[in-house]
C-alpha positions, 0 to 999 in steps of 0.5 A: 646838390652840389657845393658851389664852384667858388666860395662868395665870402664877404667880412663884415667889421662892425667899427665907429674908429675903423670906419674913421680911419683913425684905427686901423682893422685888424680884425677882418684881417684876421677873419679872412685869413681863417676862412682863407687856409679853411678853404684852402684845407677843403680843397674849396676856391672862395672869393672874401671881399671884406666891408669896414661900416661903423656902427649903425644898424641901418648900415650892417641891414645895408652891407646884408642885403647887399651879401645876401648871394654870399657863402659864407658871411663873418661880422666882427663888431659891435656883438658885446652889452653896449649903446652902439652894440647892436650886431646880434639885434641885427643879424637874428630877425634874419636868420631863418635857422640858428645855430646857437651850440658854437656860440654857446661851446666858444663863450663857454670854452674862452669865458672859464679863463676869462669871464668878460667872455661870457659877454658877448651875444654872438650869434650864429646861424642860418638865413636862406642859403648864407651861413652867418656868424657873427664876433666880437671885435678884437683880434683875441675874440677873434682867434677865439671865435674862428679857431673853433668856426673853421673846426666845423665850418666843412662839415655846416656847409655840406648839410646847408648843401644837403650833402651828406658824408655820413659814415 
């Protein structure tokens, strides 16, 4: 198997306020910058689509269904314990393989100095050939999560495509 000539990436922001236009989405663009930098560092081309949807299960299911050809989907928002925080509940059943280690590491690393970080229910995994990460909605959380995720992203894609890069 070979890697795609161009990675298709979909960044989905879940935010009632950003969707309504009363709040400017900051976390989606932050994710996009991390992905662009990580892909460029790996020498890979990518095409990134950004979508803003309300905190709504049907809207997320629809956005994910439209991302079935994407290589990477990263959501931001909706990973907490509030009544409208539905992201992990929608994404988890779609995963064919869950990758709990990275999210556990992030929660532990940042939860030692900020115990509120331990309340995140963020998940990561594979749905078919699509790598999916769900991140909290704050820019601070995006920085924390993405700084860890990009460290493993290149190797994760090699593994996903069955390319042995072990030495």
